[in-house]
One Martini backbone bead per residue (centre of mass of N, CA, C, O) as a GRO file, in nm:
protein
  237
    1MET     BB    1  11.053  12.094   7.059
    2ASN     BB    2  10.915  11.759   7.047
    3ALA     BB    3  10.775  11.450   7.051
    4LYS     BB    4  11.064  11.309   7.041
    5ASP     BB    5  11.143  11.431   7.335
    6LEU     BB    6  10.966  11.238   7.447
    7SER     BB    7  10.860  11.001   7.604
    8LEU     BB    8  10.686  10.726   7.526
    9ARG     BB    9  10.450  10.770   7.726
   10LEU     BB   10  10.395  11.070   7.635
   11GLN     BB   11  10.348  11.016   7.337
   12LYS     BB   12  10.101  10.842   7.385
   13ALA     BB   13   9.929  11.046   7.536
   14ALA     BB   14   9.931  11.262   7.308
   15GLU     BB   15   9.747  11.103   7.104
   16PHE     BB   16   9.473  11.162   7.294
   17VAL     BB   17   9.480  11.450   7.221
   18PRO     BB   18   9.291  11.677   7.105
   19GLN     BB   19   9.237  11.891   6.873
   20ASP     BB   20   9.252  12.203   7.013
   21ALA     BB   21   9.298  12.180   7.298
   22ARG     BB   22   9.231  12.237   7.646
   23LEU     BB   23   9.502  12.189   7.861
   24ALA     BB   24   9.565  11.986   8.158
   25ASP     BB   25   9.872  11.934   8.332
   26ILE     BB   26   9.927  11.714   8.592
   27GLY     BB   27  10.227  11.695   8.685
   28SER     BB   28  10.432  11.820   8.446
   29ASP     BB   29  10.728  11.803   8.427
   30HIS     BB   30  10.850  12.076   8.267
   31ALA     BB   31  10.614  12.088   8.047
   32TYR     BB   32  10.660  11.889   7.805
   33LEU     BB   33  10.378  11.828   7.691
   34PRO     BB   34  10.253  12.113   7.630
   35VAL     BB   35  10.487  12.215   7.463
   36ALA     BB   36  10.488  12.003   7.235
   37LEU     BB   37  10.187  12.052   7.153
   38MET     BB   38  10.214  12.353   7.084
   39LEU     BB   39  10.442  12.320   6.865
   40GLN     BB   40  10.224  12.133   6.695
   41ASN     BB   41   9.934  12.263   6.707
   42LYS     BB   42   9.729  12.084   6.904
   43ILE     BB   43   9.699  12.318   7.106
   44SER     BB   44   9.547  12.629   7.238
   45PHE     BB   45   9.583  12.552   7.553
   46GLY     BB   46   9.778  12.565   7.869
   47ILE     BB   47   9.830  12.373   8.170
   48ALA     BB   48  10.083  12.370   8.429
   49GLY     BB   49  10.080  12.159   8.707
   50GLU     BB   50  10.225  12.228   9.037
   51VAL     BB   51  10.319  12.146   9.388
   52VAL     BB   52  10.625  12.195   9.341
   53VAL     BB   53  10.860  12.434   9.319
   54GLY     BB   54  11.079  12.314   9.139
   55PRO     BB   55  10.904  12.212   8.895
   56TYR     BB   56  10.769  12.485   8.852
   57LYS     BB   57  11.029  12.637   8.764
   58SER     BB   58  11.097  12.446   8.531
   59ALA     BB   59  10.836  12.498   8.371
   60LYS     BB   60  10.876  12.801   8.331
   61LYS     BB   61  11.144  12.777   8.170
   62GLN     BB   62  11.035  12.600   7.938
   63VAL     BB   63  10.824  12.798   7.837
   64ALA     BB   64  11.013  13.044   7.792
   65LYS     BB   65  11.220  12.909   7.597
   66ASN     BB   66  10.965  12.866   7.382
   67GLY     BB   67  10.767  13.119   7.381
   68LEU     BB   68  10.480  13.030   7.580
   69ASP     BB   69  10.353  13.233   7.794
   70LYS     BB   70  10.067  13.286   7.631
   71ASN     BB   71   9.983  12.960   7.613
   72ILE     BB   72  10.118  12.874   7.900
   73ASP     BB   73  10.011  12.804   8.228
   74VAL     BB   74  10.186  12.820   8.524
   75ARG     BB   75  10.091  12.633   8.826
   76LEU     BB   76  10.073  12.655   9.178
   77ALA     BB   77   9.924  12.342   9.269
   78ASP     BB   78   9.685  12.110   9.386
   79GLY     BB   79   9.617  11.962   9.129
   80LEU     BB   80   9.300  12.075   9.026
   81GLU     BB   81   9.356  12.371   9.148
   82ALA     BB   82   9.477  12.470   8.864
   83VAL     BB   83   9.167  12.473   8.795
   84GLU     BB   84   8.920  12.652   8.613
   85LEU     BB   85   8.621  12.671   8.462
   86ASP     BB   86   8.705  12.928   8.288
   87ASP     BB   87   8.921  12.764   8.116
   88GLN     BB   88   8.784  12.537   7.941
   89ILE     BB   89   8.859  12.248   7.984
   90ASN     BB   90   8.894  11.934   7.760
   91ALA     BB   91   9.178  11.829   7.886
   92ILE     BB   92   9.340  11.569   8.091
   93THR     BB   93   9.665  11.515   8.228
   94ILE     BB   94   9.791  11.216   8.415
   95CYS     BB   95  10.133  11.140   8.479
   96GLY     BB   96  10.343  10.933   8.674
   97MET     BB   97  10.145  10.786   8.875
   98GLY     BB   98   9.953  10.657   9.090
   99GLY     BB   99   9.630  10.546   9.081
  100VAL     BB  100   9.544  10.650   9.361
  101LEU     BB  101   9.639  10.942   9.325
  102ILE     BB  102   9.471  11.005   9.077
  103ARG     BB  103   9.201  10.946   9.208
  104ASP     BB  104   9.229  11.166   9.434
  105ILE     BB  105   9.253  11.407   9.244
  106LEU     BB  106   8.976  11.367   9.112
  107GLN     BB  107   8.803  11.376   9.366
  108ARG     BB  108   8.887  11.659   9.461
  109GLY     BB  109   8.805  11.800   9.199
  110LYS     BB  110   8.506  11.731   9.228
  111GLU     BB  111   8.457  11.859   9.520
  112LYS     BB  112   8.589  12.151   9.401
  113HIS     BB  113   8.479  12.211   9.109
  114ARG     BB  114   8.707  12.130   8.858
  115LEU     BB  115   8.485  11.957   8.707
  116SER     BB  116   8.262  11.950   8.430
  117GLY     BB  117   8.254  11.671   8.232
  118ASN     BB  118   8.408  11.763   7.941
  119GLU     BB  119   8.651  11.591   7.987
  120ARG     BB  120   8.934  11.440   7.886
  121LEU     BB  121   9.092  11.157   8.018
  122ILE     BB  122   9.455  11.118   8.057
  123LEU     BB  123   9.593  10.823   8.199
  124GLN     BB  124   9.918  10.734   8.380
  125PRO     BB  125   9.967  10.467   8.556
  126ASN     BB  126  10.207  10.277   8.732
  127VAL     BB  127   9.982  10.193   8.933
  128GLY     BB  128   9.658  10.111   9.017
  129GLU     BB  129   9.444  10.062   8.783
  130ARG     BB  130   9.196   9.938   8.918
  131GLN     BB  131   9.122  10.175   9.107
  132LEU     BB  132   9.085  10.382   8.879
  133ARG     BB  133   8.859  10.235   8.726
  134GLN     BB  134   8.661  10.231   8.962
  135TRP     BB  135   8.615  10.533   8.967
  136LEU     BB  136   8.518  10.569   8.682
  137PHE     BB  137   8.276  10.387   8.718
  138ASP     BB  138   8.141  10.534   8.962
  139GLU     BB  139   8.146  10.817   8.770
  140SER     BB  140   8.057  10.752   8.467
  141TYR     BB  141   8.305  10.652   8.301
  142LEU     BB  142   8.421  10.602   7.976
  143ILE     BB  143   8.627  10.377   7.823
  144ILE     BB  144   8.768  10.462   7.501
  145ASP     BB  145   9.078  10.395   7.576
  146GLU     BB  146   9.391  10.205   7.538
  147ALA     BB  147   9.731  10.147   7.660
  148ILE     BB  148  10.049   9.955   7.612
  149ILE     BB  149  10.383  10.001   7.738
  150GLU     BB  150  10.746   9.987   7.690
  151GLU     BB  151  10.998  10.134   7.922
  152ASN     BB  152  11.275  10.057   8.062
  153ASN     BB  153  11.140   9.780   8.170
  154LYS     BB  154  10.851   9.926   8.174
  155VAL     BB  155  10.507   9.916   8.239
  156TYR     BB  156  10.242  10.103   8.068
  157GLU     BB  157   9.931  10.260   8.122
  158ILE     BB  158   9.652  10.391   7.931
  159ILE     BB  159   9.369  10.599   8.017
  160VAL     BB  160   9.062  10.674   7.843
  161ALA     BB  161   8.811  10.921   7.945
  162GLU     BB  162   8.448  10.977   7.954
  163LYS     BB  163   8.163  11.125   8.030
  164GLY     BB  164   7.856  10.999   8.121
  165THR     BB  165   7.512  10.930   8.189
  166GLU     BB  166   7.602  10.635   8.253
  167ARG     BB  167   7.687  10.355   8.391
  168PRO     BB  168   7.898  10.138   8.311
  169GLU     BB  169   7.962   9.787   8.213
  170TYR     BB  170   8.186   9.642   8.441
  171SER     BB  171   8.385   9.407   8.519
  172GLY     BB  172   8.624   9.283   8.718
  173LYS     BB  173   8.813   9.215   8.483
  174GLU     BB  174   8.807   9.493   8.339
  175LEU     BB  175   8.926   9.652   8.580
  176LEU     BB  176   9.197   9.490   8.581
  177PHE     BB  177   9.277   9.476   8.256
  178GLY     BB  178   9.090   9.613   8.067
  179PRO     BB  179   8.854   9.634   7.822
  180ILE     BB  180   9.068   9.669   7.581
  181LEU     BB  181   9.320   9.510   7.655
  182ARG     BB  182   9.171   9.232   7.687
  183LYS     BB  183   9.118   9.208   7.376
  184GLU     BB  184   9.401   9.251   7.252
  185LYS     BB  185   9.651   9.107   7.375
  186ASN     BB  186   9.934   9.185   7.372
  187ALA     BB  187  10.266   9.127   7.441
  188ILE     BB  188  10.281   9.319   7.686
  189PHE     BB  189  10.036   9.219   7.835
  190MET     BB  190  10.135   8.923   7.867
  191LYS     BB  191  10.392   8.989   8.022
  192LYS     BB  192  10.269   9.125   8.266
  193TRP     BB  193  10.072   8.882   8.354
  194GLN     BB  194  10.290   8.670   8.392
  195HIS     BB  195  10.441   8.818   8.611
  196LYS     BB  196  10.199   8.853   8.803
  197LEU     BB  197  10.146   8.552   8.847
  198GLU     BB  198  10.412   8.485   8.985
  199LYS     BB  199  10.376   8.681   9.223
  200SER     BB  200  10.097   8.576   9.328
  201GLU     BB  201  10.191   8.288   9.393
  202LYS     BB  202  10.393   8.373   9.609
  203ILE     BB  203  10.192   8.523   9.792
  204LEU     BB  204  10.009   8.281   9.845
  205ALA     BB  205  10.220   8.099   9.980
  206SER     BB  206  10.278   8.294  10.211
  207LEU     BB  207   9.988   8.317  10.329
  208ARG     BB  208   9.957   8.007  10.398
  209GLN     BB  209  10.201   8.042  10.622
  210SER     BB  210  10.040   8.217  10.795
  211ASP     BB  211   9.930   8.316  11.139
  212GLN     BB  212   9.728   8.489  11.023
  213ASP     BB  213   9.427   8.654  10.929
  214VAL     BB  214   9.405   8.582  10.561
  215ALA     BB  215   9.150   8.478  10.409
  216GLU     BB  216   9.067   8.721  10.231
  217LYS     BB  217   9.335   8.750  10.083
  218ILE     BB  218   9.341   8.470   9.961
  219GLN     BB  219   9.084   8.504   9.798
  220ASP     BB  220   9.182   8.743   9.622
  221VAL     BB  221   9.436   8.607   9.500
  222THR     BB  222   9.296   8.361   9.381
  223GLN     BB  223   9.110   8.516   9.189
  224GLU     BB  224   9.334   8.656   9.029
  225ILE     BB  225   9.474   8.400   8.926
  226GLU     BB  226   9.234   8.288   8.768
  227TRP     BB  227   9.204   8.530   8.576
  228ILE     BB  228   9.488   8.524   8.453
  229LYS     BB  229   9.475   8.236   8.341
  230GLU     BB  230   9.236   8.284   8.153
  231VAL     BB  231   9.363   8.507   7.978
  232LEU     BB  232   9.611   8.342   7.890
  233ASP     BB  233   9.459   8.101   7.772
  234ASP     BB  234   9.287   8.256   7.560
  235ALA     BB  235   9.537   8.362   7.398
  236GLY     BB  236   9.649   8.063   7.325
  237LYS     BB  237   9.395   7.978   7.125
   0.00000   0.00000   0.00000
């Protein structure tokens, strides 16, 4: 197994893992990512964390099949409870979940003292990127890199963050679009937000026809539409 056997989104996440990292991959899905990275000699130690018995057993088999039982520890645990501070983890990958779920995993990990603050977080939310960035902002994490890719007609964002000493200054727009992605504005980014604009305009039209009290929701969606149009218009200049 090597990096080429990984999905495109996992290949991209792998690029942000530091050389010789001690990696915890949470929600490891057959341990594909830590196994591929160990076989490339990119990580020195790996934890594959799974909360469901089926995927946990699959991860154990994958690790054993590649002869990596001494290098990758597969653990049945909920989120970051798979990690102990004594593991000296310095990179955490959480891929293929909603941004709100990733946020909640990180929050529980913080509350249960499973985060040392020395880890690089490599996060690949399927949705809810804004809420995840908001948590990183609130917890004084600096977003050091971002990527956006398309695979099987789905768009995925990857957010890479490290703990800082002070809260970074991110605007509402940067939390929505991503401080780095917003500057790069590549073709996939533009495609995503054009599609999102069309959906948001339909939602707004529906809200305006509602007989419920949705004034606050209308205001939020209107603001989002304005920001999306600004970003798309700026890219076209």
